[in-house]
PDB file with SEQRES, HELIX, SHEET and CRYST1 records, atoms N, CA, C and O in Angstrom:
SEQRES   1 A   54  MET GLU LYS LEU THR LEU GLU GLU LEU LYS VAL LEU GLU          
SEQRES   2 A   54  SER MET ARG LYS SER LEU ARG GLU LEU GLN LYS LYS ASP          
SEQRES   3 A   54  LEU GLU GLU VAL ILE ASP PHE SER GLU GLU LEU LYS LYS          
SEQRES   4 A   54  ARG ASN ILE PRO LYS VAL LYS ILE ILE THR ARG ASN GLY          
SEQRES   5 A   54  LYS GLU                                                      
HELIX    1 AA1 LEU A    6  ARG A   40  1                                  35    
CRYST1    1.000    1.000    1.000  90.00  90.00  90.00 P 1           1          
ATOM      1  N   MET A   1    -257.594 -50.842  98.667  1.00  0.00           N  
ATOM      2  CA  MET A   1    -256.531 -51.084  99.631  1.00  0.00           C  
ATOM      3  C   MET A   1    -256.565 -49.992 100.704  1.00  0.00           C  
ATOM      4  O   MET A   1    -256.687 -48.806 100.398  1.00  0.00           O  
ATOM      5  N   GLU A   2    -256.458 -50.405 101.933  1.00  0.00           N  
ATOM      6  CA  GLU A   2    -256.524 -49.476 103.057  1.00  0.00           C  
ATOM      7  C   GLU A   2    -255.218 -48.691 103.172  1.00  0.00           C  
ATOM      8  O   GLU A   2    -254.131 -49.259 103.070  1.00  0.00           O  
ATOM      9  N   LYS A   3    -255.337 -47.381 103.385  1.00  0.00           N  
ATOM     10  CA  LYS A   3    -254.148 -46.549 103.575  1.00  0.00           C  
ATOM     11  C   LYS A   3    -253.715 -46.606 105.029  1.00  0.00           C  
ATOM     12  O   LYS A   3    -254.547 -46.649 105.936  1.00  0.00           O  
ATOM     13  N   LEU A   4    -252.411 -46.605 105.242  1.00  0.00           N  
ATOM     14  CA  LEU A   4    -251.871 -46.662 106.592  1.00  0.00           C  
ATOM     15  C   LEU A   4    -251.526 -45.270 107.076  1.00  0.00           C  
ATOM     16  O   LEU A   4    -251.166 -44.394 106.290  1.00  0.00           O  
ATOM     17  N   THR A   5    -251.641 -45.079 108.379  1.00  0.00           N  
ATOM     18  CA  THR A   5    -251.258 -43.792 108.962  1.00  0.00           C  
ATOM     19  C   THR A   5    -249.730 -43.736 109.045  1.00  0.00           C  
ATOM     20  O   THR A   5    -249.047 -44.751 108.911  1.00  0.00           O  
ATOM     21  N   LEU A   6    -249.227 -42.555 109.262  1.00  0.00           N  
ATOM     22  CA  LEU A   6    -247.781 -42.376 109.400  1.00  0.00           C  
ATOM     23  C   LEU A   6    -247.252 -43.201 110.569  1.00  0.00           C  
ATOM     24  O   LEU A   6    -246.180 -43.800 110.480  1.00  0.00           O  
ATOM     25  N   GLU A   7    -248.002 -43.229 111.654  1.00  0.00           N  
ATOM     26  CA  GLU A   7    -247.586 -43.998 112.828  1.00  0.00           C  
ATOM     27  C   GLU A   7    -247.522 -45.500 112.505  1.00  0.00           C  
ATOM     28  O   GLU A   7    -246.589 -46.187 112.921  1.00  0.00           O  
ATOM     29  N   GLU A   8    -248.497 -45.993 111.778  1.00  0.00           N  
ATOM     30  CA  GLU A   8    -248.501 -47.406 111.392  1.00  0.00           C  
ATOM     31  C   GLU A   8    -247.323 -47.721 110.481  1.00  0.00           C  
ATOM     32  O   GLU A   8    -246.703 -48.779 110.598  1.00  0.00           O  
ATOM     33  N   LEU A   9    -247.018 -46.801 109.578  1.00  0.00           N  
ATOM     34  CA  LEU A   9    -245.863 -47.000 108.693  1.00  0.00           C  
ATOM     35  C   LEU A   9    -244.558 -47.030 109.486  1.00  0.00           C  
ATOM     36  O   LEU A   9    -243.662 -47.817 109.181  1.00  0.00           O  
ATOM     37  N   LYS A  10    -244.451 -46.180 110.496  1.00  0.00           N  
ATOM     38  CA  LYS A  10    -243.250 -46.167 111.339  1.00  0.00           C  
ATOM     39  C   LYS A  10    -243.106 -47.485 112.097  1.00  0.00           C  
ATOM     40  O   LYS A  10    -242.006 -48.023 112.222  1.00  0.00           O  
ATOM     41  N   VAL A  11    -244.224 -47.996 112.598  1.00  0.00           N  
ATOM     42  CA  VAL A  11    -244.197 -49.273 113.322  1.00  0.00           C  
ATOM     43  C   VAL A  11    -243.770 -50.403 112.381  1.00  0.00           C  
ATOM     44  O   VAL A  11    -242.942 -51.239 112.742  1.00  0.00           O  
ATOM     45  N   LEU A  12    -244.339 -50.422 111.178  1.00  0.00           N  
ATOM     46  CA  LEU A  12    -243.974 -51.460 110.206  1.00  0.00           C  
ATOM     47  C   LEU A  12    -242.494 -51.380 109.835  1.00  0.00           C  
ATOM     48  O   LEU A  12    -241.823 -52.405 109.721  1.00  0.00           O  
ATOM     49  N   GLU A  13    -241.993 -50.174 109.648  1.00  0.00           N  
ATOM     50  CA  GLU A  13    -240.581 -49.990 109.322  1.00  0.00           C  
ATOM     51  C   GLU A  13    -239.695 -50.475 110.466  1.00  0.00           C  
ATOM     52  O   GLU A  13    -238.666 -51.110 110.237  1.00  0.00           O  
ATOM     53  N   SER A  14    -240.096 -50.174 111.687  1.00  0.00           N  
ATOM     54  CA  SER A  14    -239.345 -50.627 112.858  1.00  0.00           C  
ATOM     55  C   SER A  14    -239.337 -52.147 112.940  1.00  0.00           C  
ATOM     56  O   SER A  14    -238.306 -52.753 113.230  1.00  0.00           O  
ATOM     57  N   MET A  15    -240.483 -52.757 112.685  1.00  0.00           N  
ATOM     58  CA  MET A  15    -240.577 -54.221 112.697  1.00  0.00           C  
ATOM     59  C   MET A  15    -239.688 -54.825 111.607  1.00  0.00           C  
ATOM     60  O   MET A  15    -239.016 -55.831 111.833  1.00  0.00           O  
ATOM     61  N   ARG A  16    -239.691 -54.214 110.444  1.00  0.00           N  
ATOM     62  CA  ARG A  16    -238.877 -54.709 109.330  1.00  0.00           C  
ATOM     63  C   ARG A  16    -237.393 -54.643 109.683  1.00  0.00           C  
ATOM     64  O   ARG A  16    -236.645 -55.583 109.414  1.00  0.00           O  
ATOM     65  N   LYS A  17    -236.974 -53.544 110.280  1.00  0.00           N  
ATOM     66  CA  LYS A  17    -235.574 -53.398 110.689  1.00  0.00           C  
ATOM     67  C   LYS A  17    -235.196 -54.413 111.759  1.00  0.00           C  
ATOM     68  O   LYS A  17    -234.111 -54.994 111.721  1.00  0.00           O  
ATOM     69  N   SER A  18    -236.104 -54.623 112.718  1.00  0.00           N  
ATOM     70  CA  SER A  18    -235.840 -55.600 113.781  1.00  0.00           C  
ATOM     71  C   SER A  18    -235.705 -56.999 113.202  1.00  0.00           C  
ATOM     72  O   SER A  18    -234.807 -57.749 113.583  1.00  0.00           O  
ATOM     73  N   LEU A  19    -236.594 -57.350 112.282  1.00  0.00           N  
ATOM     74  CA  LEU A  19    -236.540 -58.662 111.647  1.00  0.00           C  
ATOM     75  C   LEU A  19    -235.239 -58.829 110.874  1.00  0.00           C  
ATOM     76  O   LEU A  19    -234.616 -59.890 110.923  1.00  0.00           O  
ATOM     77  N   ARG A  20    -234.830 -57.793 110.164  1.00  0.00           N  
ATOM     78  CA  ARG A  20    -233.576 -57.856 109.404  1.00  0.00           C  
ATOM     79  C   ARG A  20    -232.391 -58.087 110.341  1.00  0.00           C  
ATOM     80  O   ARG A  20    -231.496 -58.873 110.030  1.00  0.00           O  
ATOM     81  N   GLU A  21    -232.384 -57.402 111.487  1.00  0.00           N  
ATOM     82  CA  GLU A  21    -231.306 -57.583 112.454  1.00  0.00           C  
ATOM     83  C   GLU A  21    -231.313 -58.993 113.034  1.00  0.00           C  
ATOM     84  O   GLU A  21    -230.256 -59.598 113.215  1.00  0.00           O  
ATOM     85  N   LEU A  22    -232.495 -59.515 113.325  1.00  0.00           N  
ATOM     86  CA  LEU A  22    -232.583 -60.880 113.840  1.00  0.00           C  
ATOM     87  C   LEU A  22    -232.087 -61.885 112.814  1.00  0.00           C  
ATOM     88  O   LEU A  22    -231.368 -62.824 113.155  1.00  0.00           O  
ATOM     89  N   GLN A  23    -232.468 -61.691 111.563  1.00  0.00           N  
ATOM     90  CA  GLN A  23    -232.028 -62.597 110.510  1.00  0.00           C  
ATOM     91  C   GLN A  23    -230.512 -62.522 110.353  1.00  0.00           C  
ATOM     92  O   GLN A  23    -229.854 -63.546 110.168  1.00  0.00           O  
ATOM     93  N   LYS A  24    -229.957 -61.315 110.427  1.00  0.00           N  
ATOM     94  CA  LYS A  24    -228.511 -61.137 110.319  1.00  0.00           C  
ATOM     95  C   LYS A  24    -227.806 -61.845 111.482  1.00  0.00           C  
ATOM     96  O   LYS A  24    -226.798 -62.524 111.290  1.00  0.00           O  
ATOM     97  N   LYS A  25    -228.354 -61.675 112.685  1.00  0.00           N  
ATOM     98  CA  LYS A  25    -227.760 -62.317 113.867  1.00  0.00           C  
ATOM     99  C   LYS A  25    -227.819 -63.834 113.733  1.00  0.00           C  
ATOM    100  O   LYS A  25    -226.841 -64.525 114.020  1.00  0.00           O  
ATOM    101  N   ASP A  26    -228.979 -64.358 113.294  1.00  0.00           N  
ATOM    102  CA  ASP A  26    -229.120 -65.806 113.102  1.00  0.00           C  
ATOM    103  C   ASP A  26    -228.111 -66.323 112.085  1.00  0.00           C  
ATOM    104  O   ASP A  26    -227.496 -67.369 112.294  1.00  0.00           O  
ATOM    105  N   LEU A  27    -227.941 -65.602 110.996  1.00  0.00           N  
ATOM    106  CA  LEU A  27    -226.996 -66.015 109.961  1.00  0.00           C  
ATOM    107  C   LEU A  27    -225.574 -66.019 110.509  1.00  0.00           C  
ATOM    108  O   LEU A  27    -224.800 -66.934 110.228  1.00  0.00           O  
ATOM    109  N   GLU A  28    -225.232 -65.005 111.284  1.00  0.00           N  
ATOM    110  CA  GLU A  28    -223.894 -64.950 111.882  1.00  0.00           C  
ATOM    111  C   GLU A  28    -223.673 -66.134 112.825  1.00  0.00           C  
ATOM    112  O   GLU A  28    -222.581 -66.702 112.866  1.00  0.00           O  
ATOM    113  N   GLU A  29    -224.708 -66.505 113.583  1.00  0.00           N  
ATOM    114  CA  GLU A  29    -224.587 -67.644 114.495  1.00  0.00           C  
ATOM    115  C   GLU A  29    -224.399 -68.950 113.719  1.00  0.00           C  
ATOM    116  O   GLU A  29    -223.619 -69.809 114.131  1.00  0.00           O  
ATOM    117  N   VAL A  30    -225.098 -69.099 112.616  1.00  0.00           N  
ATOM    118  CA  VAL A  30    -224.960 -70.301 111.787  1.00  0.00           C  
ATOM    119  C   VAL A  30    -223.553 -70.370 111.206  1.00  0.00           C  
ATOM    120  O   VAL A  30    -222.940 -71.438 111.179  1.00  0.00           O  
ATOM    121  N   ILE A  31    -223.045 -69.242 110.745  1.00  0.00           N  
ATOM    122  CA  ILE A  31    -221.690 -69.215 110.186  1.00  0.00           C  
ATOM    123  C   ILE A  31    -220.672 -69.544 111.266  1.00  0.00           C  
ATOM    124  O   ILE A  31    -219.747 -70.321 111.029  1.00  0.00           O  
ATOM    125  N   ASP A  32    -220.830 -68.964 112.448  1.00  0.00           N  
ATOM    126  CA  ASP A  32    -219.922 -69.260 113.556  1.00  0.00           C  
ATOM    127  C   ASP A  32    -219.956 -70.743 113.917  1.00  0.00           C  
ATOM    128  O   ASP A  32    -218.911 -71.354 114.145  1.00  0.00           O  
ATOM    129  N   PHE A  33    -221.154 -71.320 113.968  1.00  0.00           N  
ATOM    130  CA  PHE A  33    -221.298 -72.739 114.287  1.00  0.00           C  
ATOM    131  C   PHE A  33    -220.634 -73.596 113.217  1.00  0.00           C  
ATOM    132  O   PHE A  33    -219.969 -74.583 113.529  1.00  0.00           O  
ATOM    133  N   SER A  34    -220.816 -73.214 111.956  1.00  0.00           N  
ATOM    134  CA  SER A  34    -220.200 -73.943 110.856  1.00  0.00           C  
ATOM    135  C   SER A  34    -218.677 -73.902 110.957  1.00  0.00           C  
ATOM    136  O   SER A  34    -217.998 -74.907 110.747  1.00  0.00           O  
ATOM    137  N   GLU A  35    -218.161 -72.730 111.280  1.00  0.00           N  
ATOM    138  CA  GLU A  35    -216.705 -72.602 111.440  1.00  0.00           C  
ATOM    139  C   GLU A  35    -216.211 -73.469 112.601  1.00  0.00           C  
ATOM    140  O   GLU A  35    -215.146 -74.079 112.505  1.00  0.00           O  
ATOM    141  N   GLU A  36    -216.967 -73.527 113.686  1.00  0.00           N  
ATOM    142  CA  GLU A  36    -216.599 -74.351 114.834  1.00  0.00           C  
ATOM    143  C   GLU A  36    -216.574 -75.830 114.446  1.00  0.00           C  
ATOM    144  O   GLU A  36    -215.675 -76.566 114.852  1.00  0.00           O  
ATOM    145  N   LEU A  37    -217.556 -76.260 113.664  1.00  0.00           N  
ATOM    146  CA  LEU A  37    -217.574 -77.651 113.211  1.00  0.00           C  
ATOM    147  C   LEU A  37    -216.362 -77.950 112.330  1.00  0.00           C  
ATOM    148  O   LEU A  37    -215.770 -79.024 112.431  1.00  0.00           O  
ATOM    149  N   LYS A  38    -215.996 -77.012 111.474  1.00  0.00           N  
ATOM    150  CA  LYS A  38    -214.821 -77.214 110.621  1.00  0.00           C  
ATOM    151  C   LYS A  38    -213.562 -77.369 111.457  1.00  0.00           C  
ATOM    152  O   LYS A  38    -212.701 -78.193 111.148  1.00  0.00           O  
ATOM    153  N   LYS A  39    -213.454 -76.573 112.520  1.00  0.00           N  
ATOM    154  CA  LYS A  39    -212.285 -76.644 113.397  1.00  0.00           C  
ATOM    155  C   LYS A  39    -212.191 -78.001 114.092  1.00  0.00           C  
ATOM    156  O   LYS A  39    -211.096 -78.503 114.346  1.00  0.00           O  
ATOM    157  N   ARG A  40    -213.335 -78.582 114.392  1.00  0.00           N  
ATOM    158  CA  ARG A  40    -213.366 -79.863 115.095  1.00  0.00           C  
ATOM    159  C   ARG A  40    -213.266 -81.049 114.142  1.00  0.00           C  
ATOM    160  O   ARG A  40    -213.217 -82.197 114.585  1.00  0.00           O  
ATOM    161  N   ASN A  41    -213.237 -80.784 112.855  1.00  0.00           N  
ATOM    162  CA  ASN A  41    -213.154 -81.823 111.833  1.00  0.00           C  
ATOM    163  C   ASN A  41    -214.255 -82.872 111.971  1.00  0.00           C  
ATOM    164  O   ASN A  41    -214.008 -84.070 111.835  1.00  0.00           O  
ATOM    165  N   ILE A  42    -215.449 -82.413 112.237  1.00  0.00           N  
ATOM    166  CA  ILE A  42    -216.594 -83.317 112.338  1.00  0.00           C  
ATOM    167  C   ILE A  42    -217.066 -83.635 110.921  1.00  0.00           C  
ATOM    168  O   ILE A  42    -217.363 -82.721 110.153  1.00  0.00           O  
ATOM    169  N   PRO A  43    -217.138 -84.918 110.566  1.00  0.00           N  
ATOM    170  CA  PRO A  43    -217.558 -85.257 109.206  1.00  0.00           C  
ATOM    171  C   PRO A  43    -219.006 -84.863 108.948  1.00  0.00           C  
ATOM    172  O   PRO A  43    -219.835 -84.855 109.857  1.00  0.00           O  
ATOM    173  N   LYS A  44    -219.289 -84.541 107.711  1.00  0.00           N  
ATOM    174  CA  LYS A  44    -220.656 -84.204 107.333  1.00  0.00           C  
ATOM    175  C   LYS A  44    -221.510 -85.462 107.367  1.00  0.00           C  
ATOM    176  O   LYS A  44    -221.031 -86.554 107.061  1.00  0.00           O  
ATOM    177  N   VAL A  45    -222.755 -85.306 107.734  1.00  0.00           N  
ATOM    178  CA  VAL A  45    -223.658 -86.446 107.776  1.00  0.00           C  
ATOM    179  C   VAL A  45    -224.411 -86.537 106.456  1.00  0.00           C  
ATOM    180  O   VAL A  45    -224.652 -85.534 105.783  1.00  0.00           O  
ATOM    181  N   LYS A  46    -224.770 -87.749 106.108  1.00  0.00           N  
ATOM    182  CA  LYS A  46    -225.566 -87.955 104.906  1.00  0.00           C  
ATOM    183  C   LYS A  46    -227.030 -87.848 105.283  1.00  0.00           C  
ATOM    184  O   LYS A  46    -227.463 -88.388 106.301  1.00  0.00           O  
ATOM    185  N   ILE A  47    -227.778 -87.156 104.464  1.00  0.00           N  
ATOM    186  CA  ILE A  47    -229.209 -87.015 104.707  1.00  0.00           C  
ATOM    187  C   ILE A  47    -229.923 -88.060 103.860  1.00  0.00           C  
ATOM    188  O   ILE A  47    -229.794 -88.091 102.636  1.00  0.00           O  
ATOM    189  N   ILE A  48    -230.671 -88.905 104.538  1.00  0.00           N  
ATOM    190  CA  ILE A  48    -231.430 -89.954 103.857  1.00  0.00           C  
ATOM    191  C   ILE A  48    -232.896 -89.553 103.855  1.00  0.00           C  
ATOM    192  O   ILE A  48    -233.465 -89.228 104.897  1.00  0.00           O  
ATOM    193  N   THR A  49    -233.492 -89.578 102.687  1.00  0.00           N  
ATOM    194  CA  THR A  49    -234.912 -89.228 102.580  1.00  0.00           C  
ATOM    195  C   THR A  49    -235.758 -90.407 103.000  1.00  0.00           C  
ATOM    196  O   THR A  49    -235.239 -91.489 103.272  1.00  0.00           O  
ATOM    197  N   ARG A  50    -237.046 -90.200 103.052  1.00  0.00           N  
ATOM    198  CA  ARG A  50    -237.957 -91.247 103.495  1.00  0.00           C  
ATOM    199  C   ARG A  50    -237.918 -92.476 102.599  1.00  0.00           C  
ATOM    200  O   ARG A  50    -238.149 -93.597 103.051  1.00  0.00           O  
ATOM    201  N   ASN A  51    -237.618 -92.247 101.307  1.00  0.00           N  
ATOM    202  CA  ASN A  51    -237.600 -93.400 100.404  1.00  0.00           C  
ATOM    203  C   ASN A  51    -236.227 -94.086 100.390  1.00  0.00           C  
ATOM    204  O   ASN A  51    -235.985 -94.975  99.574  1.00  0.00           O  
ATOM    205  N   GLY A  52    -235.330 -93.670 101.297  1.00  0.00           N  
ATOM    206  CA  GLY A  52    -234.053 -94.358 101.441  1.00  0.00           C  
ATOM    207  C   GLY A  52    -232.941 -93.840 100.546  1.00  0.00           C  
ATOM    208  O   GLY A  52    -231.830 -94.371 100.570  1.00  0.00           O  
ATOM    209  N   LYS A  53    -233.222 -92.813  99.758  1.00  0.00           N  
ATOM    210  CA  LYS A  53    -232.182 -92.238  98.895  1.00  0.00           C  
ATOM    211  C   LYS A  53    -231.542 -91.038  99.546  1.00  0.00           C  
ATOM    212  O   LYS A  53    -232.146 -90.366 100.382  1.00  0.00           O  
ATOM    213  N   GLU A  54    -230.271 -90.770  99.140  1.00  0.00           N  
ATOM    214  CA  GLU A  54    -229.578 -89.587  99.660  1.00  0.00           C  
ATOM    215  C   GLU A  54    -230.148 -88.348  99.040  1.00  0.00           C  
ATOM    216  O   GLU A  54    -229.700 -87.243  99.346  1.00  0.00           O  
TER     217      GLU A  54                                                      
END                                                                             
């Protein structure tokens, strides 16, 4: 296994933190959207698979 330099490790750590923040932001947006749908009383849709079952 190849050893990474300190600089490469710092870059990877920075990327990991950025990804975590993006995932957190995305999750917050999904929760906000879900709350907005609840406020509007939009009924849930049924998901039908290709074979016609729910």
